[in-house]
LUMPADREN-684264 format. One record per residue (C-alpha): residue number from 1; residue in one letter; x, y, z. Coordinates in steps of 0.1 Angstrom, whole numbers. Last residue first. Layout:
<r NUM, 'A', <X, Y, Z>>,
...
REM end
This chain:
<r 125, 'Q', <201, -9, -97>>,
<r 124, 'L', <201, -15, -59>>,
<r 123, 'G', <183, 18, -50>>,
<r 122, 'L', <160, 1, -25>>,
<r 121, 'V', <129, 11, -44>>,
<r 120, 'N', <145, 1, -77>>,
<r 119, 'K', <157, -32, -64>>,
<r 118, 'I', <122, -40, -50>>,
<r 117, 'K', <106, -31, -83>>,
<r 116, 'E', <130, -53, -102>>,
<r 115, 'V', <122, -82, -79>>,
<r 114, 'V', <85, -76, -86>>,
<r 113, 'E', <93, -78, -123>>,
<r 112, 'S', <109, -112, -118>>,
<r 111, 'P', <78, -123, -99>>,
<r 110, 'M', <56, -115, -129>>,
<r 109, 'F', <34, -84, -125>>,
<r 108, 'H', <-1, -75, -137>>,
<r 107, 'A', <-21, -102, -118>>,
<r 106, 'K', <-5, -92, -85>>,
<r 105, 'I', <-15, -55, -87>>,
<r 104, 'L', <16, -36, -75>>,
<r 103, 'Y', <14, -5, -55>>,
<r 102, 'D', <48, 11, -48>>,
<r 101, 'S', <68, 29, -21>>,
<r 100, 'V', <37, 32, 1>>,
<r 99, 'G', <32, 65, 19>>,
<r 98, 'L', <-1, 62, 37>>,
<r 97, 'S', <-17, 86, 12>>,
<r 96, 'M', <-4, 64, -16>>,
<r 95, 'A', <-22, 34, -1>>,
<r 94, 'K', <-54, 53, 3>>,
<r 93, 'D', <-52, 65, -33>>,
<r 92, 'I', <-46, 29, -45>>,
<r 91, 'E', <-75, 16, -25>>,
<r 90, 'D', <-99, 43, -37>>,
<r 89, 'K', <-87, 38, -73>>,
<r 88, 'Q', <-98, 1, -72>>,
<r 87, 'S', <-72, -24, -81>>,
<r 86, 'L', <-73, -49, -52>>,
<r 85, 'N', <-53, -80, -62>>,
<r 84, 'T', <-25, -71, -40>>,
<r 83, 'L', <13, -65, -36>>,
<r 82, 'L', <17, -33, -16>>,
<r 81, 'I', <53, -23, -15>>,
<r 80, 'V', <66, -9, 18>>,
<r 79, 'P', <98, 10, 24>>,
<r 78, 'L', <104, 16, 61>>,
<r 77, 'K', <104, 54, 68>>,
<r 76, 'S', <79, 52, 97>>,
<r 75, 'T', <96, 21, 111>>,
<r 74, 'K', <113, 33, 143>>,
<r 73, 'P', <90, 63, 146>>,
<r 72, 'N', <60, 40, 147>>,
<r 71, 'N', <29, 56, 131>>,
<r 70, 'R', <39, 46, 96>>,
<r 69, 'I', <44, 9, 104>>,
<r 68, 'K', <11, 9, 124>>,
<r 67, 'E', <-7, 25, 94>>,
<r 66, 'L', <8, -1, 70>>,
<r 65, 'V', <-3, -30, 92>>,
<r 64, 'E', <-38, -16, 93>>,
<r 63, 'F', <-38, -11, 55>>,
<r 62, 'G', <-25, -47, 50>>,
<r 61, 'T', <-54, -60, 70>>,
<r 60, 'M', <-51, -75, 105>>,
<r 59, 'K', <-63, -109, 116>>,
<r 58, 'P', <-64, -125, 81>>,
<r 57, 'L', <-51, -106, 51>>,
<r 56, 'M', <-66, -87, 22>>,
<r 55, 'I', <-40, -59, 17>>,
<r 54, 'D', <-9, -79, 7>>,
<r 53, 'L', <24, -65, 19>>,
<r 52, 'L', <59, -67, 6>>,
<r 51, 'V', <81, -51, 33>>,
<r 50, 'I', <116, -37, 28>>,
<r 49, 'D', <149, -36, 46>>,
<r 48, 'P', <135, -57, 75>>,
<r 47, 'I', <130, -44, 110>>,
<r 46, 'E', <135, -73, 135>>,
<r 45, 'K', <111, -79, 164>>,
<r 44, 'E', <87, -51, 156>>,
<r 43, 'I', <86, -61, 119>>,
<r 42, 'M', <80, -98, 128>>,
<r 41, 'Q', <52, -89, 152>>,
<r 40, 'M', <36, -68, 124>>,
<r 39, 'G', <38, -96, 99>>,
<r 38, 'K', <23, -120, 125>>,
<r 37, 'E', <-7, -97, 129>>,
<r 36, 'G', <-12, -92, 92>>,
<r 35, 'D', <-14, -129, 84>>,
<r 34, 'D', <7, -154, 65>>,
<r 33, 'A', <41, -141, 75>>,
<r 32, 'V', <73, -147, 55>>,
<r 31, 'N', <110, -139, 60>>,
<r 30, 'V', <132, -137, 30>>,
<r 29, 'K', <169, -130, 28>>,
<r 28, 'F', <175, -118, -8>>,
<r 27, 'N', <200, -136, -30>>,
<r 26, 'E', <179, -133, -62>>,
<r 25, 'M', <171, -171, -60>>,
<r 24, 'E', <159, -163, -24>>,
<r 23, 'F', <135, -137, -39>>,
<r 22, 'K', <121, -162, -64>>,
<r 21, 'A', <116, -189, -38>>,
<r 20, 'A', <98, -165, -14>>,
<r 19, 'Y', <77, -152, -43>>,
<r 18, 'M', <65, -187, -53>>,
<r 17, 'N', <61, -199, -17>>,
<r 16, 'L', <39, -170, -7>>,
<r 15, 'L', <20, -171, -39>>,
<r 14, 'F', <11, -207, -34>>,
<r 13, 'P', <4, -203, 3>>,
<r 12, 'D', <-20, -174, -2>>,
<r 11, 'D', <-19, -154, 30>>,
<r 10, 'E', <8, -129, 20>>,
<r 9, 'V', <32, -108, 42>>,
<r 8, 'L', <66, -110, 26>>,
<r 7, 'L', <94, -95, 48>>,
<r 6, 'I', <125, -88, 28>>,
<r 5, 'K', <160, -86, 42>>,
<r 4, 'V', <187, -75, 17>>,
<r 3, 'K', <217, -97, 21>>,
<r 2, 'A', <248, -81, 36>>,
<r 1, 'M', <275, -71, 11>>,
REM end
């Protein structure tokens, strides 16, 4: 079976490395971007199986990236999990209205739990 391709868009180098290492241990193919613009370019170049997206990002916010993904017919159905520290109801509502697969608050989830969420979204359980 081909490896699941994950794009992780996160500007915190510690979290980026920690999640990337965890996903690789789980046999996922991981691409990373440290700002929203790079993340969008990578999606346009090669559509991943799933995107993990922070909201607070340099150059382009996670919400802007998400809107672009949803407005492009090629990527409109792409599963996106927001992985963020923003926990306000407004942000969660906005994310849900943009059709995210899940909304995870970083402080509440261990990397292994995030892996489980990815597997659930992709139907790999």
